[in-house]
C-alpha angles and dihedrals in degrees: 000000000000123000091253091058089058118129113229128193116210112203115188134132092216114087095205091053092049091049094046091050093044096052093042095051096041087057085059091058099255126139109244136204125172136206123190095204143018100260093054091047091055092047089053092046089055091052100049143002123257126199094214138012122210101195134174116224094225116053132167098257113014132007125270088241090066089053090048090054092049094048091050092046091051093047123357090201091064108112116220128194114191120211129189143159088216097067116181134161088236092057091048094050093047093048090049092049087055094054104268112159092212146348122227123192123216133272091046132180108252095223092050091049090050089051092049091052092048092048094048091052092054093041097094095050095046093044092052093049090048093056091046092051091045092051090048092050092047091050094045101039101032085216117095101187095083105088130182144080101208111133090247090056093045086054089054092049089054090048092051091053090051101043093043088069093057132063095226121133112254129206113204112198132185144110122297114283098022095115103257091152089056090053089053093047090050091052089052093046090052096045132087086254094063090116092048130084119293107202118190117196118189099207092191094060096052115093108241092239092057098037096093093048092046093050101042105016126235140242126240114279095012090124141357108295096021095123094160140009116284130200116229124231092249090060090048087059096053112144090010143068126296116199115199106197119194089016089172090071099065118114122247095250092054089046090060091051094041091054089056091048092050093046101041103023086232139092141170121245118238106276091010129115103200132083114248109209120212136181101212136149114219121219114177135186135191141170090206129090097250093188088059089045088055094050089051091050095242094113126044110248092213092052091047092056091045092054097036101062090126123016125205114192112204112206123231117250090251089066095051103042091147087073093053097092095050092042091050091046089050092054092044091056090045098052095036087058094046094049096041093244132137099222098144108162145037115215116241089236087056088051090051090054091053091049092059090060124079098214101219088189089053122203093347089058090048092052095048089050093051092047092050092046093050091050091052096040119115096182137055095251132055107235122185091265090052091066119091087215094065102083111026097040092051091048090050091052090050092050090049090054091049091050093051089049090049092049091053092056115083089199089063088070089088091059096045130270141195106251093182092055089050093048092046090051090051092045093050093049095053095043092050092050091047091051088049092051090046093049090237095309105140095197092053090044091054089051091052090051094046094236135115119271093241090050090053090048091054091045092053088050095049096047092043091238113163110249 
């Protein structure tokens, strides 16, 4: 049976509300039955099975919570959405405890209610598929912190399985907070080196003067403060995997020495005179465009090609929004357990709010948001108002819109404007139009704009326009 063939029972003691809901949902293709009070609703539930109940909290005889309990007792698979003009956190929490799928306050937006009904009817199927995929990933990766079933993530899982069987160096690229280090650990866990060391080196956190010593070790007396021999991190990783996070941050002198270590599997400690041989597999990660770093001369081209034998590109969260719900639920479960709380569910309206935000900080930002929201929550469910994002992000969007409107008004010059923002907006508009007219051909787009191909390439990079 399709979602549109679902049978919905509307329970509300207000005739006008029943009629509104009945007409609205019938237009969506659902089969509709109505009950004007709780006792009649329970009698109807005993006679037949409904796919979904849309039930008011306050009825003329008994409460909607009693109808909810009866529906769940009759068939635990029945999905129930509670609605009420007397919305309180306590009512929502109690309804969720009794098994309600969601809680919708009156007055509600008709389109949002229709979306809530559609999502609720698909919930069981989606939730079941999610659990199956997560179980499959846990079994196959032996690493359960990578979460998501978006096609881009499934392709990464396949790539992990393939490259783990090799000894090739891998470069993992992606924005900050996308989980590149989890990919590296998953590769190690799937490889023949899983029982050997996994040494993670955050290149961005090591002071430049200490970087060479940290990587390769040093001999006693090789510099001021070297009071004894020290083993370098690469040697610690012997026979295992070395993960170089933020590889774009290493200094030029260390790049030279690292190139030799990658090529020859050997290096010389600071102040030493003997080769130290190591058997290591190198995994690297960066949020920078290393090709651009090579062109600018900040990163050695030969080292880049040595590290980038295989590249894995991790998508930002905004490009895999279908994973947002299960990621948010994962972090909710994690921090509820850590903090000894019983926050068990995120309202679908709260999820909708999260979906409207782009998360520039990616999964790390989402995790921090959920952790903060759990810490501050006083109920068992995260409602929109429970999310720390609900106020300041909305305000930020409104201010951004006002700024755009201000920049478009020449009269606003007297009050001060952002000329750079205006010029960037114009530049972006013309470049995107030229790329569209040239069907993505950059050389043709450059000709249409009357600029050099290299100039267009740099502008595309600067503006973040997909090439």
